[in-house]
N, C-alpha and C positions, 0 to 999 in steps of 0.2 A: 736268353739265347734266342736268336731270331729263327724263324721257320726254315730258312735256307740251311742254316747250320745244322738244325735237327735232322734234315733230310740227308745230310752228308755223313751222319754218324752211322756206325755199324749197327746191325740189328741186335746183336748180343753185346751187352756192355756191363761190366762189373758184376757178372753173375746173374743178370736179368735179361729177359727177352723183350725187345721192343719191336714187335712185328704187327701190332694192331692197327697202325695208321691213325691212332687216336689215343691220347693219354689215358682216358677212362678204360679203354679196352686193354691197354698195356698194364694198367693196375690189376685187371682181372687175371692177367698171366702170372701174378706173383704167387699163385698156388700152382706149382709145377706138377706135372704128371697127375693132373686132376682125375683122370680116368683109371688110375692105378690105385692099388691098395697097398700101402697108404700113399696118399699124395705127398708132395714135398713142400713144406711151408718155407717160402723165401723171406717172409717178414717175421723172423723169429724174435726180434727185439728192436729197440729204438735205433741202434746203429744200422740195422738193415733198412729201416724206413728212411733214415737220413740218406743212406747210400742210394736207395731207389729214387728218392726225390731229386738228388743231384744227377744221377744217371739219366733220368727222364728228361732233363733239361729245364725242369720247373725251377729248382733251387740252385743258386750259384754257390752256396755254402750250406753246411749242415745246419738245419733249423732246430737242433736240439730236441728231437722227438722224445716223448715219454712213453711209458707202457700203455697209458690211456690212449695216446695217439695211435699206437700200434693196433690196439683193439678196435678203434674207430676205422682205421685203414682196412682191417680185415672185414669188418662188417660192411663197409662201403664196397669193398671188392666183391663180396658175395652178392650184394644187392645189384651191382652193375652186371655181374655175370648172369644172374637170374633174369634180369630185364633184357639183356642183350641176346641171350640164348633162347628166347621165346617161351620162357617159363615165368612170366610176370606175376608177381603176387602183390597183394596190398602191403605186406610187410616190407618188401623190397622197395616199393614206391615211397613208403613212409620213411624208410631209412635214407634213401636218396634225397628226398625233399628236406628232411631234417638237417642233413649235413650241408646241403646247398644253402640253407637258411643262415648258416653261421657266417661270420665275417670272412671274406675271401682274401687271398694274398693280393698285394697291390702291385700293379704294373708300374714300371719306371722306365724312363729312357736313359740309357747309360751314356757316358761321355763319348763313347764310340758310335752312338746312334743306334744301339740295339735295344730291343725290348728285354728287360730283366724283371723278374718277379721278386718281391720281398715279403716275407711273412714267417709265421710259425708253421710247424708241421700241420697243425689243425687247420690253419688258414689255407695251406696248399691243398689239403683234402677237400675243403669247402670249394675251392676253385675247380678241382677235378669233378666234384659232384655237379657243380653248375654247368661245366662243359658236357657232362654226361646227359643232363637234362636237355641241353641244346641239341645233342645228337639224337636222343630218343624222341624228342619232340619235332624233329624235322623229317623230311622225306629220305634223308641219308640212312635212317634206321633200317630201311628196306635193303640196304647194301651191306648190312652186318652179316658176316658169314662165320661159320666155325670151320676150322681147318679139317680137310678130309684125310689128312695124314693118319696113318695107323697109330692109334693111341693118343693123338694130339687133340687137345681141347682148346687151343688158342683161338680167340675170337679176333677178327680183323674187319676193317672197313674196306670193302671191295671198290676201289676207285678205277678199276680197269675200264677201258672203253666198252668192252663187250659185257661187262658185269658178270663174267663167268670165272673169276679167279677161284681156285679150289684149295690152295695151300697158303698157310701163313707165311711161308718162305719158299721160294723156288729153289734156293741153294741148300735147303735142309729137307723139309717134308716133301716138297715137289720132286727133288732129285731122288730121294729114296723110293718114292712111288713109281717114278719112271724106270729106275733101275730094277725094281721088283717086277714091273710089267715086262721089261726086256728079258729078264731071266725066265719068266713064265713062257714068253713067246719062243725063246730059244729051246726050252725043254720040249715044247710041242712039236718042234721041227725036227 
């Protein structure tokens, strides 16, 4: 799937949120309601990982994930979250580097002239880990933000001109925050 097509897709697809602006940050969002007790695991099994890989635009078809792949995805997700949210640990770096060292999915040019990726679930995860290293090792890491929405823990890449984006989604968390502020102002008047 080419990058233009990915930008045209809705933020919420097939039960997952893709608001991070980067596939690694979107993987981190697969533990929903992270700040609540208990959080909601969106990668319960291989079918969920297959669905996420397709919804993310990485895989064109289900890569036949296994339980071991789901475990690796969860471990990678937590390493990415720790590194992106400013709590880097040597364990998170070790996990990220180990997954990135695996064979990655292979890019191909489709008959229609679009980039497509081909590989196993493990190879897609290695691709994500490599992209996360590219992100964390660049100056863009300074533009990683955590949504300021009440209870929201989604991480996103702030590519706004001002660099002052506050919410993962203006149509969701941003709208709720503005509505809450409006009601508070109205009560004071």
